[in-house]
N, C-alpha and C positions, 0 to 999 in steps of 0.2 A: 536696443535690448543687446545688439552683438558687444561682444564683448561685459557682460554683467559681471558673470562669474567666472572667476580664476581656473584658468584650464584646467588644474588638475581635480578642482572642488565639480566641476561639470564632468569629466572623464570618473571619477568617482558615482558620482549622481546615476550618469547610465549605465554603470556596472550595476548599480540597489535597479534598476529601473528594468533591467532582464531577468528581475526575479518573478514569479506570479506574483500577482495580486499587490505590486509596489507600481504605483504611480508618480509622477514626475514629480510632485511637489512632495510626495511623502520620499519618495528617491534623496531628494536635494532636503528634507527635513535629517533623514539618516546619515546623509554627506557630511551635514555641519556637524553632526554629534560626532562624530567619527575624530573630524579636525580639532573639536574641543576637548577630545582627552587626552589623557599622559600619553608619551611616547609607550609605558610600559602597556597600558591598557589596550590600546594599538593593538603591538605586540601580541598581545595574550588574544585577540580575536584573529589577527592572523595566523597562529598557529593553533587554535580551535579550528579554522577552516580548513587548513593544511591537512591537521591530526585525521578530520571528518573523511575528507578526500582520499587520504592514503590510504590512512583502516578501518574503513567501513566495505565490507564487502556483502555479498550472496550468500548467506547459509547453503553449507551445501546439501542439507537435507530439505529445507522448507524453501529454501529461496530469499529467505526475508534479509531482512541489511541488522549484521552483526559485524563487531571486531573480533568475533570467535569464530573457530572452522565449523561448530555447531551452536548455533543462538541457544540462549537460555530456554526456551521455550521447548523447544526439541528435546534437549537434553534432558529439561525436568521428570524425573520417573512420576512423581504424583500427577502426572497431566495423562488422560484418555490415549493412549496412543493408536486405536483403533478408529479414533473419530478425524477424520481432517477436514477443518475450514478452508474452501478453496475462495481466496479474494483477490480485486485485481491489485491491490498496493499495498505496499508497508503501512500508510497512514490506516486503512482498513484494520489493518490488526490493533493496529493501536485502540482504532474506536471501540472492536467487540472487549478487546481486553477489559475498557473502561466497565464494559456493562455489568462484570462481573459474572456475570451466566454461564460462560462458555469454558469448558473444562480439558479439549482436546486440543489437537496440535492443528497448522494452518500450513497451506501452500501458498504461496503469492505467485499469480500470472506477470504481473508486471504488464499490465495492457488488456485489453477484451480486442477479442475478432472486431474486426473494423474494415471490411475491403474498401472504401472510399477513403480512408487514410492510406491506403496500403499497411494495415496490419491484417496479420494472416494467422492461421494457428501457429505455424511454422517459427513465427516470431514470438513468440509466448512460451514462456519454460511448463507445456503440458509433458513433453516429452520424460520430465524430471519426474513430475505426476503420474503419470503412468508406470515408470520405474518402481516410485514407492509402493503404488497399489498392485503391481505383482510380485512384490513380496512375499502378498497371500496374510496378513496381519490385520489390514484396513476391513473395517465390518461396513462404515459408513464415509457415504462424501456431502459434507455440506457445502451446496453450491450458494456463496453468499455475493456473489455479484451483483451490481447496480439495479435494480431494476429500472433500467434505459433498454433502448433497442439493442446494442452496443453488449449489455451484460445480461439480456433473455437470448440471446443469441449464442452468445460466447458458453453460458450454461446449458443450453439445450444442445450445441454440439459437441459439449463435455460427458452430458449427462449419456450420448450417443453411444462414445468411446467409451463408456465405462460398463455398460449394461452387460457385453459379453463376460466382463473381470466379475460379477455374481459379486459387486459389493451395492449395499443400497445406497441410491442417490437422493438426495432431498433438497428443498429451496426454501430460504428463508420465509416465513409466512411475512408478508410486507403486509400490515402494520407500518413498514416505511413508504414514504409518499410515493408515487409514480415518479421518476424521472430525478427523483432526491438522490443523495449520494448518504454512505455510509458513515463519511468522516464528520458529517454535520447533524449527524442524528441522535436524539439524547439519550440517555442510557437507557429510562423506563423501554422506551419505545424499540431498541436494540433486546432487552431483555424479552418484548412481546414476541418479537420476529424468533429469535432464537428458540422459543418457546413454543411456536405454532408453525415453525418450518412445515413443509409438505413434502412428500416423494416426488419424483421427476418420474414422465412414463419416458 
């Protein structure tokens, strides 16, 4: 089997295989697809990759991904700026937005507390969340971390931190299956989870 693939093709497939959810067979299909395209199409693909990597950064307010200083959700005056929904990742923002039920703003932690993986509160964007709440306009913080051991531990940790600040802290009413993730939940399930959220004590 040695030498079956041209080396540049193999190297390209290996890069695709580094992406999450891409197996080696899919990686080779993607590599073949790339080399079958015109130079202009490949250049456009390369330009899109470089632009995304270069121009996207964290929103200075909510830590979601954006190419702007402040993301469109945070800067939307029609959103409820008194309610913050705390999520693990930008993918969760997209999932909740698809539900059409939530009209507040977000805060993205970029991870969950997981001592076994070496992830501590200091590794997450918790300081920025506390800074937002300390300004005094926030009335409710919704914990929308996934219903996993790490998600629950992070939600409870944040609830304890926020208790002295006098804001209402709620948790999504799952609705969502235990061990499941927001990213793959359907819109109706997310709607019900938001509608039936509960107060964390």
